[in-house]
KESE-604856 format. One record per residue (C-alpha): residue number from 1; chain; residue in three letters; z, y, x. Coordinates in Angstrom, 3 decimals. Layout:
<nodes>
num->NUM; chaine->A; residu->ala; Z->Z; Y->Y; X->X
...
</nodes>
This chain:
<nodes>
num->1; chaine->A; residu->met; Z->303.523; Y->108.520; X->-232.818
num->2; chaine->A; residu->lys; Z->300.702; Y->106.518; X->-231.274
num->3; chaine->A; residu->lys; Z->300.129; Y->109.348; X->-228.705
num->4; chaine->A; residu->leu; Z->303.807; Y->109.415; X->-227.792
num->5; chaine->A; residu->leu; Z->303.812; Y->105.611; X->-227.374
num->6; chaine->A; residu->leu; Z->300.558; Y->105.679; X->-225.320
num->7; chaine->A; residu->thr; Z->301.850; Y->108.550; X->-223.184
num->8; chaine->A; residu->thr; Z->305.176; Y->106.724; X->-222.520
num->9; chaine->A; residu->leu; Z->303.360; Y->103.574; X->-221.712
num->10; chaine->A; residu->leu; Z->301.048; Y->105.231; X->-219.262
num->11; chaine->A; residu->ala; Z->303.959; Y->107.035; X->-217.590
num->12; chaine->A; residu->ile; Z->305.754; Y->103.706; X->-217.123
num->13; chaine->A; residu->leu; Z->302.648; Y->102.103; X->-215.616
num->14; chaine->A; residu->ala; Z->302.055; Y->105.042; X->-213.216
num->15; chaine->A; residu->met; Z->305.613; Y->104.804; X->-211.815
num->16; chaine->A; residu->pro; Z->305.745; Y->103.423; X->-208.319
num->17; chaine->A; residu->val; Z->306.995; Y->99.947; X->-208.118
num->18; chaine->A; residu->ala; Z->309.913; Y->99.605; X->-205.706
num->19; chaine->A; residu->ala; Z->309.245; Y->96.888; X->-203.289
num->20; chaine->A; residu->glu; Z->312.013; Y->94.538; X->-202.441
num->21; chaine->A; residu->pro; Z->313.474; Y->95.257; X->-199.043
num->22; chaine->A; residu->gly; Z->312.362; Y->93.076; X->-196.171
num->23; chaine->A; residu->gly; Z->312.847; Y->92.520; X->-192.495
num->24; chaine->A; residu->ala; Z->312.155; Y->96.096; X->-191.363
num->25; chaine->A; residu->glu; Z->314.756; Y->97.619; X->-193.669
num->26; chaine->A; residu->arg; Z->317.329; Y->95.040; X->-192.647
num->27; chaine->A; residu->gln; Z->316.512; Y->95.571; X->-188.921
num->28; chaine->A; residu->gln; Z->317.127; Y->99.358; X->-189.377
num->29; chaine->A; residu->ala; Z->320.477; Y->98.670; X->-191.049
num->30; chaine->A; residu->phe; Z->321.519; Y->96.365; X->-188.296
num->31; chaine->A; residu->lys; Z->320.423; Y->98.919; X->-185.698
num->32; chaine->A; residu->lys; Z->322.817; Y->101.405; X->-187.294
num->33; chaine->A; residu->ile; Z->325.599; Y->98.928; X->-186.677
num->34; chaine->A; residu->leu; Z->324.576; Y->98.427; X->-183.045
num->35; chaine->A; residu->gln; Z->324.524; Y->102.163; X->-182.457
num->36; chaine->A; residu->gln; Z->328.333; Y->102.078; X->-183.259
num->37; chaine->A; residu->phe; Z->329.183; Y->98.710; X->-181.799
num->38; chaine->A; residu->glu; Z->327.451; Y->98.918; X->-178.360
num->39; chaine->A; residu->pro; Z->329.311; Y->102.116; X->-177.204
num->40; chaine->A; residu->met; Z->332.584; Y->100.405; X->-178.063
num->41; chaine->A; residu->gly; Z->331.534; Y->97.363; X->-176.015
num->42; chaine->A; residu->val; Z->330.932; Y->99.488; X->-173.000
num->43; chaine->A; residu->val; Z->334.584; Y->100.724; X->-173.323
num->44; chaine->A; residu->val; Z->336.193; Y->97.323; X->-173.897
num->45; chaine->A; residu->arg; Z->334.300; Y->95.954; X->-170.921
num->46; chaine->A; residu->gly; Z->335.651; Y->98.715; X->-168.741
num->47; chaine->A; residu->arg; Z->332.366; Y->100.295; X->-168.045
num->48; chaine->A; residu->ala; Z->333.341; Y->103.661; X->-169.641
num->49; chaine->A; residu->pro; Z->336.724; Y->105.313; X->-170.046
num->50; chaine->A; residu->tyr; Z->338.727; Y->104.709; X->-173.203
num->51; chaine->A; residu->asn; Z->338.894; Y->107.770; X->-175.368
num->52; chaine->A; residu->lys; Z->340.791; Y->107.002; X->-178.525
num->53; chaine->A; residu->ala; Z->339.167; Y->109.733; X->-180.718
num->54; chaine->A; residu->asp; Z->335.624; Y->108.574; X->-179.693
num->55; chaine->A; residu->phe; Z->336.540; Y->104.924; X->-180.222
num->56; chaine->A; residu->ile; Z->337.956; Y->105.688; X->-183.705
num->57; chaine->A; residu->gln; Z->334.767; Y->107.554; X->-184.519
num->58; chaine->A; residu->his; Z->332.666; Y->104.592; X->-183.609
num->59; chaine->A; residu->ala; Z->334.931; Y->102.146; X->-185.439
num->60; chaine->A; residu->asp; Z->334.964; Y->104.247; X->-188.528
num->61; chaine->A; residu->ala; Z->331.131; Y->104.555; X->-188.491
num->62; chaine->A; residu->leu; Z->330.788; Y->100.831; X->-187.851
num->63; chaine->A; residu->lys; Z->332.929; Y->100.099; X->-190.862
num->64; chaine->A; residu->leu; Z->330.746; Y->102.354; X->-193.010
num->65; chaine->A; residu->ala; Z->327.485; Y->100.725; X->-191.694
num->66; chaine->A; residu->ala; Z->328.707; Y->97.156; X->-191.874
num->67; chaine->A; residu->thr; Z->328.015; Y->96.393; X->-195.457
num->68; chaine->A; residu->gln; Z->324.518; Y->97.946; X->-195.610
num->69; chaine->A; residu->pro; Z->322.371; Y->95.156; X->-194.274
num->70; chaine->A; residu->phe; Z->323.854; Y->92.593; X->-196.660
num->71; chaine->A; residu->thr; Z->322.512; Y->94.635; X->-199.647
num->72; chaine->A; residu->leu; Z->318.947; Y->94.085; X->-198.300
num->73; chaine->A; residu->phe; Z->318.802; Y->90.297; X->-198.377
num->74; chaine->A; residu->ala; Z->316.806; Y->89.990; X->-201.591
num->75; chaine->A; residu->pro; Z->315.363; Y->86.610; X->-202.515
num->76; chaine->A; residu->his; Z->311.861; Y->86.086; X->-201.050
num->77; chaine->A; residu->ser; Z->312.247; Y->89.104; X->-198.697
num->78; chaine->A; residu->ile; Z->311.108; Y->87.252; X->-195.491
num->79; chaine->A; residu->asp; Z->308.234; Y->89.209; X->-194.127
num->80; chaine->A; residu->ala; Z->306.483; Y->89.539; X->-190.778
num->81; chaine->A; residu->lys; Z->309.305; Y->91.612; X->-189.342
num->82; chaine->A; residu->ser; Z->312.039; Y->89.355; X->-190.685
num->83; chaine->A; residu->arg; Z->314.025; Y->86.866; X->-188.534
num->84; chaine->A; residu->ala; Z->316.036; Y->85.803; X->-191.549
num->85; chaine->A; residu->lys; Z->316.128; Y->82.044; X->-191.979
num->86; chaine->A; residu->pro; Z->315.620; Y->80.558; X->-195.490
num->87; chaine->A; residu->glu; Z->319.151; Y->79.127; X->-195.201
num->88; chaine->A; residu->ile; Z->320.396; Y->82.550; X->-196.226
num->89; chaine->A; residu->trp; Z->319.278; Y->81.707; X->-199.740
num->90; chaine->A; residu->ser; Z->319.486; Y->77.907; X->-199.660
num->91; chaine->A; residu->gln; Z->323.099; Y->78.057; X->-198.391
num->92; chaine->A; residu->pro; Z->324.438; Y->81.126; X->-200.166
num->93; chaine->A; residu->ala; Z->328.127; Y->80.121; X->-199.910
num->94; chaine->A; residu->lys; Z->327.942; Y->79.656; X->-196.181
num->95; chaine->A; residu->phe; Z->326.115; Y->83.023; X->-195.805
num->96; chaine->A; residu->gln; Z->328.751; Y->84.719; X->-198.074
num->97; chaine->A; residu->thr; Z->331.511; Y->83.266; X->-195.810
num->98; chaine->A; residu->ala; Z->329.790; Y->84.505; X->-192.681
num->99; chaine->A; residu->lys; Z->329.388; Y->87.966; X->-194.310
num->100; chaine->A; residu->glu; Z->333.055; Y->88.094; X->-195.363
num->101; chaine->A; residu->asn; Z->334.295; Y->87.007; X->-191.883
num->102; chaine->A; residu->phe; Z->332.151; Y->89.741; X->-190.314
num->103; chaine->A; residu->leu; Z->333.436; Y->92.434; X->-192.585
num->104; chaine->A; residu->lys; Z->337.057; Y->91.373; X->-192.147
num->105; chaine->A; residu->ala; Z->336.645; Y->91.449; X->-188.375
num->106; chaine->A; residu->val; Z->335.083; Y->94.960; X->-188.605
num->107; chaine->A; residu->asp; Z->338.063; Y->96.098; X->-190.844
num->108; chaine->A; residu->asp; Z->340.559; Y->94.614; X->-188.338
num->109; chaine->A; residu->leu; Z->338.738; Y->96.364; X->-185.422
num->110; chaine->A; residu->asp; Z->338.802; Y->99.647; X->-187.287
num->111; chaine->A; residu->ala; Z->342.502; Y->99.232; X->-187.988
num->112; chaine->A; residu->ala; Z->343.167; Y->98.295; X->-184.342
num->113; chaine->A; residu->ala; Z->341.154; Y->101.400; X->-183.221
num->114; chaine->A; residu->his; Z->343.559; Y->103.529; X->-185.191
num->115; chaine->A; residu->asn; Z->346.861; Y->101.836; X->-184.403
num->116; chaine->A; residu->ala; Z->346.700; Y->99.530; X->-181.389
num->117; chaine->A; residu->asp; Z->346.458; Y->99.493; X->-177.662
num->118; chaine->A; residu->leu; Z->343.316; Y->98.798; X->-175.833
num->119; chaine->A; residu->ala; Z->344.169; Y->95.122; X->-175.122
num->120; chaine->A; residu->thr; Z->344.504; Y->94.477; X->-178.933
num->121; chaine->A; residu->ile; Z->341.307; Y->96.412; X->-179.563
num->122; chaine->A; residu->arg; Z->339.498; Y->94.171; X->-177.029
num->123; chaine->A; residu->lys; Z->340.568; Y->91.133; X->-178.882
num->124; chaine->A; residu->gln; Z->339.451; Y->92.618; X->-182.260
num->125; chaine->A; residu->tyr; Z->336.081; Y->93.611; X->-180.751
num->126; chaine->A; residu->asp; Z->335.629; Y->90.089; X->-179.502
num->127; chaine->A; residu->leu; Z->336.221; Y->88.679; X->-183.011
num->128; chaine->A; residu->val; Z->333.543; Y->91.086; X->-184.437
num->129; chaine->A; residu->ser; Z->331.200; Y->89.932; X->-181.659
num->130; chaine->A; residu->gln; Z->331.943; Y->86.208; X->-182.397
num->131; chaine->A; residu->ser; Z->331.306; Y->86.781; X->-186.143
num->132; chaine->A; residu->cys; Z->327.886; Y->88.244; X->-185.306
num->133; chaine->A; residu->lys; Z->327.043; Y->85.343; X->-183.127
num->134; chaine->A; residu->thr; Z->328.193; Y->82.740; X->-185.704
num->135; chaine->A; residu->cys; Z->326.044; Y->84.337; X->-188.318
num->136; chaine->A; residu->his; Z->323.031; Y->84.654; X->-185.996
num->137; chaine->A; residu->asp; Z->323.267; Y->81.001; X->-184.903
num->138; chaine->A; residu->ser; Z->323.063; Y->79.882; X->-188.496
num->139; chaine->A; residu->phe; Z->320.978; Y->82.487; X->-190.224
num->140; chaine->A; residu->arg; Z->318.671; Y->84.286; X->-187.693
num->141; chaine->A; residu->gly; Z->315.599; Y->82.847; X->-186.276
num->142; chaine->A; residu->pro; Z->314.017; Y->83.503; X->-182.861
num->143; chaine->A; residu->lys; Z->311.847; Y->86.410; X->-182.045
num->144; chaine->A; residu->val; Z->308.244; Y->85.784; X->-182.853
</nodes>
């Protein structure tokens, strides 16, 4: 019995400890968002032709990627790569509202990509862009 207990305890102690995600992980998650959002921006600004199927593909991928960064804001996860401001944790209701506004704007853009004309899509794209800016203004610090 003691051997089993000792073996179990040693196995638990030998397990790698998962570190809380920090700035680098969040930055990667936000880059995945940009990889989908930027090509749509080129289209809505008239710098590339509008192809509905391609636009839908980017909008769908954006919708899938949009929630990922928000799972990585663990308490005390500001590190050397992080631009997150402490207000994320000291003003959680405000951060939650900014997150919800962003996710709603992304959902609305995805719906517009599937069902609307380019003029409506442009408006929805601008709302996503504005939600990003609003959050960054409050919760993202300058580059160091």
